[in-house]
C-alpha positions, 0 to 999 in steps of 0.5 A: 364749664358745665358738663353733661354725661350720657352713659348707660354705666353708672360707674363711668358717670360716677368716675367722670363726675368725680374727676370734674369735681375734684379738679374744679373743672366745672359743674356736672349739670346733668346725666343720662342713661341713653342717647334717647334722653338727649335733645339739643335745644334742652342741652342748650337751655342748660348751657352745656359746654361739653357733652360726654356721650358713650358710643354703645347705649341700648336705645340710641347709641353714640353715633346716632345721638351725635347725628341727632344733635348735629346742628342743634346742640352748640356745645362740644362732644367727647365720645367715650367707648371700649370699641376700637373700630377705626370705622366707627371712630372715623364716623364719629369724627366726621359727625363733629366730635372733638375727641374719642376716649377709649375705656377704661377711663384714664384720669390723666387722658380725661384731664388732658382732653378737657383742658384742650376742649376748654381751651378751644371753647375759650378761644372760640368765645374770644374770637366771637366776642372780638368779631362782634365788637369789631362789627360794632366798631365799624358801624360806629366808625368815628375818629373819636371812637377809634382814638378811645379804642387805641388807648384802651387796647394799650391799657388792656395789653399792659394789664395782660402783661401783668397777669402773665407775669411779664410786665417788667420783661424787655419783650413786653414793649415789643408785645405792646407794639405788636398789639397796636399794630395788629389792632390798627391792621385789623381796622384797615383790612375790614377783618376779612384777612387771616392773621399776618405772618410773624415775619410780616409783623416783626418787619413792620414793627421794626420799621415803625421803631427805626423809622423810614431812614433805617437800612435793611441791615438795621431792620434785620438786626432789630427784627432778630433782637425783637424776636429774642426779646419776645421768646425770653418773655414768653418763656418767662411766662411759661415758667411763671404759670408752671410755678403757679400750677405746682404751688396751687393748681386751682389758682385763678390766674393759672386756670384763666390764662395757662391753657389759653396761652400754652398747650396743656402738654407744654405746661405739664412738661415745664412743671415736671422740669421744675420739679426735677432737681436738674433741668438738664434731665429733661429736654426743655419745653418748647413754646409756640410764640405765634400762638401766644401773640395770637392769644395775647391780641384776642384776649386784649381785644376781648377785655377792651370790649368788656371794659367798654361795655362797663364804661 
């Protein structure tokens, strides 16, 4: 990630830069003392992902700066200020900022917000890459090409399971079946409908596994079993990344996948659980199975497309 900091207080700029660099969150590519020094096209040329902008600056304040950058700057904006006016905060959000952070700077809050914005950026990029690759797939549209893609999506799915630490879990086969179903479903829907509900996904997977002769009772039994297997696999993956984070917060797998597949607060809570002598001392961290499946599909598609480009 590439950051830019606009604040008339040199101490604030220094603190933010130190936090970003100490935590290996990315590179601070530039600084400015006032909003009048910022231009959207210049920030884009610098490939800025996240812009920190102070609300109160002498020549062009944060609100006017965000308004000036609207439509020109393609990155995300985080506003910082001592001001607690609900009207001003509301106006800032209406102009498209991602988060509003109150001064004085709190290290934990900064890290939490950056992780959330980073996760959103990565997810948006994955979705964009997938949409581009799917559009190209439609234009190519041959049966042979689809056959290659189906094989490729399974291969990238298996690679992801390994990266997520759950390749040997019983729920891994359910996740691969869901991955293939979502891929096939997307081909027939022309990519214009929303992500299917989990209930529909599990029902379709159960029907495919048991065959047309299966009774409703058997299908419902398989749905419940599949849900349990996947929940256990997702929980195992959460434990895997929490352990990685405790051992080495800069571990490449932890940095690459933890914030994509799990909310930062869930990862943090699980890490605290693992640090306790007794896990019962804290309520168990709850995982979002739907988000995990969505990101698993999007990431597999992105990796599949990348492999296709290299091929």
